[in-house]
C-alpha positions in Angstrom: 0.0 0.0 0.0 2.8 2.4 0.8 3.8 2.8 -2.8 0.5 4.5 -3.6 0.0 6.4 -0.4 1.1 9.8 -1.7 -1.3 9.4 -4.7 -4.1 8.6 -2.4 -3.4 11.5 -0.1 -3.3 13.9 -3.1 -6.6 12.6 -4.5 -9.3 12.4 -1.8 -12.3 10.3 -2.7 -15.7 12.0 -2.2 -17.9 10.6 -4.9 -17.8 8.0 -7.7 -15.9 10.2 -10.1 -13.1 10.9 -7.7 -12.9 7.2 -6.9 -12.6 6.4 -10.6 -9.9 9.1 -11.0 -7.9 7.6 -8.2 -8.1 4.1 -9.7 -7.1 5.5 -13.1 -3.9 6.8 -11.5 -2.8 3.3 -10.3 -1.5 0.9 -12.9 -3.7 -2.1 -13.6 -6.7 -1.0 -11.6 -9.0 0.5 -14.2 -9.8 0.0 -17.9 -12.4 1.3 -20.3 -13.9 0.6 -23.7 -15.6 2.7 -26.3 -17.0 -0.4 -28.1 -20.8 -0.4 -28.0 -22.1 -3.0 -25.5 -25.6 -4.4 -24.9 -26.7 -4.0 -21.3 -28.7 -7.2 -21.7 -26.3 -10.0 -20.6 -23.4 -8.8 -22.8 -22.0 -6.2 -20.4 -21.9 -8.7 -17.6 -20.6 -11.4 -19.9 -17.6 -9.2 -20.8 -16.8 -8.3 -17.2 -17.0 -11.9 -16.0 -13.8 -12.5 -17.9 -12.1 -9.1 -17.2 -12.3 -8.9 -13.5 -15.4 -10.3 -11.8 -13.7 -13.0 -9.7 -15.7 -14.0 -6.6 -18.0 -17.0 -7.1 -18.6 -16.5 -10.8 -18.4 -19.5 -13.0 -14.9 -20.1 -14.2 -13.1 -18.8 -16.2 -13.1 -15.6 -14.3 -10.3 -13.7 -12.5 -9.5 -10.8 -10.2 -9.0 -7.9 -12.5 -9.5 -4.1 -13.0 -12.6 -2.1 -12.6 -14.2 -1.4 -16.1 -16.0 1.5 -17.7 -18.3 1.0 -20.7 -18.5 4.3 -22.5 -21.0 3.3 -25.2 -24.2 1.6 -24.2 -26.5 0.4 -27.0 -29.8 2.3 -26.9 -28.7 4.7 -24.1 -26.6 7.6 -25.6 -25.0 9.8 -23.0 -25.0 7.3 -20.1 -21.9 5.3 -19.1 -21.8 2.1 -17.0 -19.0 1.2 -14.6 -18.6 -2.0 -12.7 -16.1 -3.8 -10.4 -14.8 -0.8 -8.4 -14.5 -3.0 -5.3 -14.0 -6.4 -6.9 -10.6 -6.9 -5.2 -9.6 -6.3 -1.6 -6.5 -4.5 -2.8 -8.7 -2.0 -4.7 -10.9 -1.4 -1.6 -7.6 -0.7 0.2 -6.7 2.0 -2.3 -10.2 3.5 -2.1 -10.2 3.6 1.7 -6.5 4.4 2.1 -5.9 1.3 4.2 -3.8 -1.8 4.0 -6.0 -4.6 2.7 -5.4 -6.9 5.6 -6.5 -4.0 8.0 -9.8 -3.1 6.4 -11.9 -5.0 9.0 -10.1 -3.1 11.8 -10.7 0.2 10.0 -14.4 -0.4 9.7 -14.6 -1.6 13.3 -13.1 1.7 14.5 -15.3 3.7 12.2 -18.5 2.4 13.9 -17.3 3.9 17.1 -16.3 7.2 15.5 -19.5 7.7 13.6 -20.2 11.2 12.0 -23.8 11.9 11.2 -24.8 13.0 7.7 -25.9 16.6 7.0 -28.4 18.1 4.6 -27.2 20.5 1.9 -29.1 22.8 -0.4 -30.1 21.9 -4.0 -27.4 24.2 -5.3 -24.8 21.8 -3.9 -26.5 18.6 -5.0 -25.0 17.5 -8.4 -27.4 14.6 -8.4 -30.2 17.0 -9.3 -28.6 18.6 -12.4 -31.2 16.9 -14.6 -34.7 16.0 -13.4 -37.3 13.7 -15.0 -40.8 13.4 -13.3 -42.8 10.2 -13.8 -45.9 12.3 -14.6 -44.2 13.2 -17.9 -46.0 11.0 -20.6 -42.6 10.1 -22.1 -41.1 8.9 -18.8 -40.0 5.3 -18.9 -37.3 3.7 -16.7 -36.7 1.1 -19.3 -35.4 3.6 -21.9 -34.1 6.2 -19.5 -31.4 4.2 -17.6 -29.4 1.2 -18.9 -30.0 -1.2 -16.0 -28.2 -4.4 -17.0 -29.3 -8.0 -16.8 -26.5 -10.3 -15.6 -27.7 -13.3 -17.7 -30.1 -14.0 -20.5 -32.5 -15.7 -18.1 -32.8 -12.8 -15.5 -36.3 -11.7 -14.5 -35.5 -8.4 -16.0 -33.1 -5.4 -15.9 -31.8 -4.9 -12.3 -30.3 -2.0 -10.4 -27.8 -3.8 -8.2 -25.9 -0.9 -6.7 -28.7 1.3 -5.5 -28.3 2.8 -2.0 -31.9 2.5 -0.7 -32.6 5.2 1.9 -35.8 5.4 3.9 -37.0 6.4 7.4 -39.2 5.0 10.1 -42.7 6.5 9.6 -43.0 7.2 13.4 -39.5 7.7 14.8 -38.0 9.2 11.6 -34.8 7.3 12.2 -33.2 6.5 8.8 -31.4 3.6 7.3 -29.5 2.8 4.1 -29.0 -0.6 2.5 -28.6 -2.4 -0.8 -31.4 -4.6 -2.3 -32.0 -6.1 -5.7 -34.4 -3.9 -7.7 -36.0 -5.2 -10.9 -37.7 -2.9 -13.4 -41.3 -4.1 -13.8 -42.8 -1.2 -15.9 -42.3 2.3 -17.0 -42.5 3.5 -13.4 -42.4 0.5 -11.1 -39.6 -1.5 -9.4 -39.9 -4.7 -7.4 -37.8 -4.9 -4.3 -36.6 -8.0 -2.5 -35.9 -7.5 1.1 -34.2 -10.3 3.0 -35.7 -10.8 6.5 -34.4 -8.6 9.2 -33.4 -5.7 7.1 -34.3 -2.3 8.7 -36.0 -0.8 5.7 -38.3 -3.8 5.6 -39.2 -3.0 9.2 -40.0 0.5 8.1 -42.1 -0.8 5.2 -44.0 -3.1 7.5 -44.8 -0.4 9.9 -45.9 2.0 7.1 -48.1 -0.8 5.7 -49.8 -1.4 9.1 -50.6 2.3 9.1 -51.9 2.1 5.5 -49.2 4.4 4.3 -46.7 4.4 1.4 -43.1 4.5 2.5 -41.0 7.2 0.7 -37.7 5.8 -0.5 -34.7 7.2 -2.5 -32.3 5.0 -4.5 -28.9 6.6 -5.0 -26.7 5.0 -7.6 -23.0 5.8 -8.2 -21.7 7.1 -4.9 -18.5 7.2 -2.8 -17.4 3.6 -2.2 -17.2 4.3 1.5 -21.0 4.7 1.5 -21.4 1.4 -0.3 -19.3 -0.5 2.2 -21.0 1.2 5.2 -24.4 0.4 3.9 -23.7 -3.3 4.2 -23.4 -3.3 8.0 -26.0 -5.3 9.9 -27.2 -5.9 13.4 -26.0 -6.3 16.1 -23.2 -4.0 15.1 -25.7 -1.4 13.7 -29.0 -1.9 15.5 -32.3 -0.5 14.3 -32.1 3.3 14.3 -28.3 3.4 13.5 -27.8 5.3 10.3 -24.9 3.6 8.5 -24.1 6.8 6.6 -22.5 7.9 9.8 -19.9 5.1 9.3 -19.1 6.4 5.9 -18.7 9.8 7.5 -16.2 8.4 9.9 -14.3 6.7 7.1 -13.9 10.0 5.3 -13.6 12.2 8.4 -16.5 14.4 7.3 -20.3 14.0 7.1 -22.0 12.5 4.1 -24.1 15.2 2.3 -27.8 14.5 1.7 -30.3 16.6 -0.2 -34.1 16.7 0.0 -35.7 14.8 -2.9 -37.7 16.7 -5.5 -40.9 14.5 -5.5 -41.1 12.7 -2.1 -40.5 13.5 1.5 -37.1 11.8 1.8 -33.5 12.5 1.3 -30.9 11.2 -1.2 -27.1 11.3 -1.5 -26.2 14.7 -2.9 -23.2 13.6 -4.9 -24.8 10.5 -6.4 -24.7 10.0 -10.1 -28.3 9.0 -10.3 -31.2 9.1 -7.9 -34.5 7.2 -8.3 -37.3 8.6 -6.0 -40.4 6.7 -5.2 -42.7 5.1 -2.7 -43.1 1.5 -1.4 -46.8 0.9 -1.9 -48.8 -0.7 1.0 -50.3 -4.1 0.3 -49.2 -4.2 -3.3 -47.2 -7.2 -4.5 -45.9 -8.3 -7.9 -44.3 -11.5 -9.3 -40.7 -10.8 -9.9 -40.5 -12.4 -13.4 -43.9 -11.3 -14.6 -42.3 -9.9 -17.8 -40.0 -12.9 -18.7 -41.6 -15.9 -17.0 -38.1 -17.5 -16.6 -38.6 -18.6 -13.0 -35.2 -17.0 -12.3 -34.3 -13.7 -10.6 -30.6 -12.9 -11.1 -27.2 -14.4 -10.1 -26.6 -14.0 -6.4 -23.5 -14.1 -4.2 -23.3 -17.9 -3.7 -22.8 -18.3 -7.5 -26.3 -19.5 -8.4 -29.2 -17.7 -10.0 -31.9 -17.2 -7.4 -35.5 -18.1 -8.0 -37.9 -15.3 -8.9 -40.1 -14.4 -6.0 -43.8 -14.8 -6.3 -44.9 -11.7 -4.4 -42.6 -8.7 -3.9 -43.2 -5.2 -2.6 -43.5 -2.5 -5.3 -41.8 0.9 -5.5 -43.9 3.4 -7.5 -41.3 5.7 -9.1 -42.1 9.5 -8.8 -38.9 11.0 -10.4 -35.4 10.3 -11.6 -32.6 12.9 -11.2 -29.0 12.6 -12.2 -25.8 14.4 -13.0 -25.0 15.6 -16.5 -23.5 12.7 -18.5 -24.3 10.2 -15.6 -22.4 7.0 -14.8 -24.6 4.1 -13.8 -22.8 1.8 -11.4 -23.6 -1.9 -11.4 -22.2 -5.1 -10.0 -22.3 -8.8 -11.0 -24.2 -10.7 -8.3 -21.5 -13.4 -7.6 -18.5 -11.1 -8.2 -15.7 -10.2 -5.8 -17.4 -6.9 -5.4 -20.1 -8.5 -3.2 -17.4 -10.1 -1.1 -15.8 -6.7 -0.4 -19.1 -4.9 0.4 -20.6 -7.7 2.5 -17.5 -9.3 3.8 -15.5 -6.4 5.2 -18.3 -5.2 7.4 -18.8 -8.8 8.5 -15.1 -8.9 9.6 -15.6 -5.7 11.5 -18.6 -7.0 13.4 -16.8 -10.3 14.3 -13.7 -8.5 15.4 -15.7 -6.1 17.6 -17.7 -8.8 19.4 -14.8 -11.2 20.0 -12.4 -8.4 21.1 -14.9 -7.4 23.8 -15.2 -10.9 25.0 -11.6 -12.1 24.9 -9.2 -9.2 24.1 -6.0 -10.0 22.1 -6.9 -13.6 21.1 -8.4 -13.1 17.6 -5.7 -11.4 15.6 -7.7 -11.0 12.4 -10.7 -12.2 10.5 -11.3 -12.9 6.8 -14.7 -13.2 5.3 -13.6 -15.5 2.5 -14.4 -15.1 -1.2 -15.8 -18.6 -1.6 -18.6 -17.7 0.8 -19.4 -14.5 -1.0 -18.3 -12.5 2.1 -21.2 -14.0 4.1 -21.0 -17.8 4.5 -17.4 -18.5 5.5 -15.1 -16.7 7.9 -11.5 -17.6 8.7 -10.4 -16.6 12.3 -6.7 -16.2 13.2 -6.5 -17.2 16.9 -3.5 -16.9 19.2 -3.3 -19.3 22.1 -1.1 -17.8 24.7 -1.4 -20.3 27.5 -2.9 -23.7 28.3 -6.1 -22.1 29.5 -6.7 -20.7 26.0 -7.4 -24.2 24.7 -11.0 -24.3 23.8 -11.4 -20.6 23.7 -10.8 -20.6 20.0 -14.1 -22.5 19.6 -15.8 -20.0 21.9 -14.5 -17.3 19.5 -16.2 -19.2 16.6 -19.5 -19.2 18.5 -19.2 -15.5 19.0 -18.6 -15.0 15.3 -21.9 -16.8 14.6 -23.6 -14.4 17.1 -22.0 -11.4 15.5 -23.2 -12.3 12.0 -26.2 -14.5 11.8 -25.9 -15.3 8.1 -22.4 -17.0 8.7 -22.4 -20.7 7.9 -18.9 -22.0 8.4 -15.9 -20.9 10.6 -12.4 -22.1 10.0 -10.0 -21.5 12.9 -6.3 -21.2 12.3 -3.2 -20.3 14.3 -1.2 -17.1 14.2 1.4 -18.4 11.8 -1.3 -19.0 9.0 -2.0 -16.3 6.4 -5.8 -16.0 6.5 -5.8 -14.2 3.1 -4.0 -17.1 1.4 -6.3 -20.0 0.6 -3.4 -22.4 0.1 -2.1 -21.6 3.6 -5.6 -22.1 5.1 -6.0 -25.5 3.3 -2.4 -26.4 4.4 -3.5 -25.9 8.0 -6.6 -28.1 7.4 -4.4 -30.9 6.0 -1.9 -30.9 8.8 -3.6 -29.5 11.9 -7.1 -31.0 11.6 -8.7 -34.3 12.3 -12.3 -34.5 11.2 -13.6 -36.6 14.1 -12.3 -34.4 16.8 -12.0 -31.0 15.2 -15.4 -30.6 13.6 -18.2 -29.0 15.6 -21.8 -29.2 14.2 -24.5 -26.8 15.2 -27.7 -28.0 13.4 -31.0 -26.3 12.9 -29.9 -22.7 12.9 -31.3 -20.0 10.7 -28.8 -18.9 8.0 -28.9 -17.0 4.7 -31.9 -17.8 2.5 -29.8 -17.8 -0.7 -27.8 -20.9 0.2 -29.5 -23.5 -2.1 -28.4 -26.5 0.1 -30.6 -25.3 2.9 -33.7 -27.3 2.0 -35.2 -30.5 3.6 -34.5 -32.4 0.4 -30.8 -31.9 0.9 -30.6 -33.1 4.5 -33.0 -34.8 6.9 -31.7 -32.4 9.6 -33.2 -29.4 7.8 -36.9 -29.1 8.8 -37.5 -25.8 7.1 -35.9 -24.0 4.1 -33.4 -21.5 5.3 -32.0 -23.3 8.3 -28.6 -24.8 8.2 -26.0 -26.9 10.1 -23.4 -24.3 11.1 -20.0 -25.9 11.4 -16.7 -25.0 13.0 -13.5 -26.5 11.5 -10.8 -26.2 14.2 -7.5 -26.2 12.4 -5.5 -24.9 15.3 -2.8 -27.0 17.0 -3.7 -28.1 20.5 -1.6 -25.9 22.9 0.3 -28.8 24.4 1.5 -29.9 21.0 2.5 -26.5 19.6 6.3 -27.3 19.8 5.8 -30.2 17.4 4.1 -28.0 14.8 6.6 -25.2 14.2 6.9 -24.3 10.5 10.3 -24.5 8.8 12.2 -21.3 9.4 13.9 -19.6 6.5 16.6 -17.0 6.7 15.4 -13.4 6.6 17.0 -11.6 3.6 16.7 -8.3 1.7 15.4 -9.6 -1.6 15.9 -6.1 -3.2 19.6 -6.7 -3.0 19.1 -9.3 -5.7 16.0 -7.9 -7.4 15.8 -4.1 -7.0 12.3 -3.8 -8.4 10.9 -6.6 -6.2 7.6 -5.7 -4.5 
């Protein structure tokens, strides 16, 4: 990270465009094309090869972020993807060593800076305004929302920062949900159970009210990372925009919407304003009848939902020559956005319970940043034996959607899969080092969580959570010391070695 530190200091990131400018200044982190691309499946098909990574079907790879400058049927709008598809790139964007990102986010929660509201004159997101009452208004021709595959339920906005407020307390929340275009002025919205905006929606629905909601697309990556925090780290009423404020050392700027009583991110590229309608539901694939929704983080295409809440769009505003930001569902970008806040939550809970024992946490790519965590645990004395498993239990409590925990010692690099698997091959015996916790609610997108898969699963969405203890028993540590190589200055032999 140090080789780019001066560049980062000279180019502070405050919105999407400054984030892109930063990445353009770093070799190998950003590419663009002027070749016309179809947003229907082709755009995602291209980026799958260029840099999607994550749980995408192979061949894929970790690669640069990519800008598509020419979108078929949408002159004047560009599309960018993959800004956070690698941990290294998130490190550049947040000015932090990649292995320390979990600690950075953990500290930011405790140093929260509340957002502020600015006037319309300072809100570049409202340079151009389209009201849905205009007879020519049509989301389908206004914005190039991509489809990830040819069997998606429809075009999706996958990087929309959804912002809404409790209809009674007025406390606000921001989060990311899949949003499918259903008509000229309607979006379906899938809210996984437990999300705060869903709690707001349910309360408004009980009151017979629509819930105003803004969807800001193309923002400072610090906001996108912060929006992925979940309880218990950020309980109901905690505005995650304040974490983004802490990451940048200044408050996120909001602006009053033009058509609804809600606020949006002032420096967003695009804002969709609307209302979640009470007691209105729509079948997600009503326009395609594919039975499929879109590719999700585990690497599979999710099923289309039969009855989803509907957002009635009231207006769309955007910057001149806007950039629509999108992500591939199973890409490494999801790992960064979901996984790093997960790491922060686990670090926070375990550090409070047993200070100094968990040295680091990695929400692994193979679990999409949600299903698998690797914990680096230090046993300092005989009484620490067994506490590593207690740390794993705390990790499950810190993040309810976590399915598997792998425990390793302090000499294992948790960001190197080969090293993790080496520990499993040489410091793990399945019959004594595997701990099963069956019948626990997990993430609904794991396709193995169905009764047909295992007789232990009584209801879809529950799982057998598992701890793989790949740590050496404390009394045997002397027999498991790694081979020690001589420390040398490699640059004496290879001056350009990094």
